[in-house]
N, C-alpha and C positions, 0 to 999 in steps of 0.2 A: 258862216265862215265870215269871216273876215278879210276877202283879199282886198291887196287895191285893186282903183279899178283905172283902165283906160285902153282908150278905146280898138285894140287887138290885145286887152287884154298883156303883153308887154313889158317893159320898165322902161325906159330911156335911155335905160344904159345898158342894155342885152346886148351886143355886140359885146361889152368893152367883158360882162361879164361874164362871156360864153368864154371869151379868151383864157380867162385867169380860171376859171373852170375845165382848162385842157391845159393850166402849168402848169406840165408836172413837179418844174425841179417847186414847189410853194405851195404847202400842204395846206400851211394857216391863212393865204387867198385863197383855195376851193373848195372851204369851209368858209369863210366867206363870200364868196360867191353862188355855194350852196346855202347859206342864209337870205340872201339878199333874197334868190331865183323865190324858193319859197316862200315871198308874199302877193308872188302875183301865176295867180292858177291857167295856162290859156296851155291848148300844144306845145310846141315848141318850149315852153318850161317844164312842164311834166315830162316830154321826152325828152330832155340833158339832166332833167335827178335818177331820171331811171333807169338809164348809162351811166353816169356816176355809182350810183349803188349797186348794182351792177357791179364796173367794174373797177372802182379808183382801187390804188394799192392801199393807200390809210383807212383801214375800216371804221373810225372818228367820223370820216367823214364819206365816207357808203352808208352808218348810220344815220349822221344829219342829212340825209339825202334819204335815205327812207320816213324820215318821221315828218317831213318836211314832203314830202306821195300824201302820207296819215290823213294827215292832218285835207289835202286833199279832196280824201276820203278813199283812194286809188283800192283794191285789193289789192295786196304783194306780202310776201315775208321777205324777211331781212335776209342775206343772204350768208350762210358761214363765213365764220372768219376762215383768210385762206390758210393754209399750212404748207409749211414749207420756208422756197425763198418766195420777195415780196416780186423782186425781179431776177429777171432770169440769167443763172452765170455768176453769181455776187457773188460767192467766193475767186473764182477765177480773179475779178474785175479788185478784187482787196491786196488777192496775192499781188498781182498784174504793180498799181501803187503799192505795195510793199516790200518789194521787187524796185522799184526806180530809187527809191532813199536808200540813201548810204548807209553800211554795216555802221549801226549801232546807235540809229535813227528814236527819236524818244517816239513813244505814244501820241504827245501831245504834237509832230512833227504829222504824222503818219497820220490821225485826223484830216490837220488845215491840210494839207495835199490831198488825200479824199474827196471834204468839202473844194477847192477850187475846182479838181478833177472831172470830178463823179457830180456835185451835189442833186441832183434827179437823183441818187442812190441815198446819197448822205440825207435829202433832206424827205425818203421814204420811205423811208428802216429810223429813223428822230421822230419821224408822227405817231407812228405805229410802236415803238419802245416806248414813248413817255420819257419816264424820271430813270427806265433802266439804263438807256441808248448807250450813252457813255458807259455804260458796265459790260454789256452785250458789248461794245466795240473795241476797247479798250482785252476779250476778252477773246473773241474770234482774232484781233491783233496777233494775240500774242500765242496760238495754233497753230495762224500761219507760219508752213515751213519759213525755212532762212535762206536767203540764196541760193 
């Protein structure tokens, strides 16, 4: 195995990486943390990667943690992709944002307000939907009842 060596098996910026791995509003930062943590095999990095693999809201991040753990030689299975809402009550959240905007607002105005008010929701769905995010969000916005 080609893991970096340190006296305790942890990267020097472990606490920073741990914070990044827990940042719910930035799946790209979590993915980067997984990539870096996956270069250091220790109980702490293995435990953190296992938690990410099991519980991250963005499947791409879960998969990356799974692959790093496999490289460590862990006997694990990739969790299946979550069905239904990634964030509990997302429809209510989106409806609340839509109703807070003036009647006749544009999709772009809705998207911007979502990003400002609930970056965690925006980021999670953007990470999960990828290239289909705008289409999904616009369809969802259009299907929400008006005031």
